[in-house]
Each structure stands twice: as structure tokens, then as C-alpha cells.
N, C-alpha and C positions, 0 to 999 in steps of 0.2 A: 279395178279400183274405184271407187263412186267418188263424186266431185269432192266431196267434205274429206276422204282420205287424201285425194291429191294436194289440197289445199295444206294439209298438213306436212307435206316432204320437206324436208331440209335439202336446199340446193346448195350446191358447192361451184365454184368456179377456180380455174387454174390458177395457181400463183404467180404464173406468167402473164396473167391478163391484167392489163392495166386498168384505170378507170376512165380513160380517154373512149373508150367503146371499142370499135373494131369487130372483126370477126372472132365471137367467142361463142362457146357454149357452155351451159350448166349442165350438172349431171346430180341426181337425186337417187341414192340407195335405197330400196324396198325389200322387202323379205324375198321375193323371188326375181326380181327384175331391177333393172337401172334405167331411170326415166332420164331422157335427154330434152333439151329445148335450148332454144336461141335466147341467149341473154339479151338480145335488143327487143326480144317479144315476148317477155315472159307469160303474158295470158294466151299467147297463140299455140298451135299446135305442139305436141310431146311426142317423142316416140318412147317406148318401152322395149329393151332387150333382155332375154335371159341372162342372167349374171355370166353364166359360163362364156356366152359367145361375146359379151362385154369384154371380159377380161382376155379373151383372146386377141380382140380387135385391139386393145390396148399394147397387149405384148407385141402383137405384129409391127404396131408402131414404131416400139423401140429398136427391133430389129432391122426394119426397112430405113431407119435413120443412120445406123452403124454402115450401111452400104453406100449411103450419098458421099 
């Protein structure tokens, strides 16, 4: 993606995140990847994961939580 396309992404934050800051990430789904950034440094670096890898990661989080 070029800079203009990145600027047009719609970023989402978890409903569990409050407005007081803290340890939060934001995600922005694109056609083939999911972009991830630190909510405190929105202009900073971003990661991009293939959709399948991201969905596998999120599904794994739910399974791990049930084991604790």
C-alpha cells in the first residue's frame, strides 16, 4: 500500500479499551491484510499480517484464555 492508501484505512480499537490510554493496539482491515499499530503512536510503525494468519492468532487467544 502506498502512503495515501494507508491514510485512508479505518482503524478500530477494542471495546475493552478505555479512553485513559494504556496498552492498546488498533487494527485496520484491508483487502488482503490486517494492519496493526500502537494506539499511543498512531503515526509510528505499523505491522501487516495476512488475514488468515491474523484470524488464526485471534482464535488462538480465545483458546488460551479458556485454559487459564
